[in-house]
N, C-alpha and C positions, 0 to 999 in steps of 0.2 A: 503494500500500500504506500509506503513512503516514496517509492519510485514514481507512482502516479502523481502524487502531490508535486514532486519536483518538475514534472513535465507540463503542469497546468499553464505556466507562463512562457513555455518554450517559444523561441522565435520562429521555428518552422511549423507550418500548418500541419504537416503530416504527423508530427509528434502529438500535437493537441488533438487531432482527429483520432489517433490511435488510443489516446487516453479516454476519449468519449466513447468509443466503441468497446473498449475493454471494460468500462464501468458496467455497461449493459450485459456483457458476456459473463462477468464475474457474478452478477446478481443471480444468474441461473444456477451457479455451482457453489456459491459460498454460503456460509452460515448467515442467517438473517440478522445477526448482531452487527454484521459489516454493512448492511444496507443503509443505515443513516450516513455513514461515511461516503458511500457511493452516491447517494442522493446529493450530498454536499458538493461532491466533485462535479456532478451534472449541473447543479445550480450555478456553479462558477462558470462552467463552459457555455451555458446558455447565453452569457453576456460577451462571448468572444467576438472579435471583430470580423471573423470569417463566417459567412453563412453556412458553409459546409460543416464546420465544427459545431455551430449552433444546431443544425439539423441532426447531427449524430448524437449530440447531448440530449436533445428532445426525445429522440427515439429511445435512447438508453433510459431516460427518465420514465418513459411510458412503460418500458419493460419492468422497471422497479415498482412502479405504481400497480401494475397488473399483478405482480407477485404479492404485494401487500394486500390487495383486494382478496386474493385467494386465502390469505392468512386470516382475515377478519370476517369474510362473508361465506 
């Protein structure tokens, strides 16, 4: 997880895009205790200057929310 945080502000689009995609993928395989951290990462990337990164972050956030819905409903 610390590696993801270090890449949030990386100057290369590809790194930030990879972080956004990784957050969604990790949400499917990790313990639910990690989900708040993944949500926080997505929230930060939603404000990225590149639309491609914002789209990937929004998609990952939707995966996380869907997983939370399964947990509570």
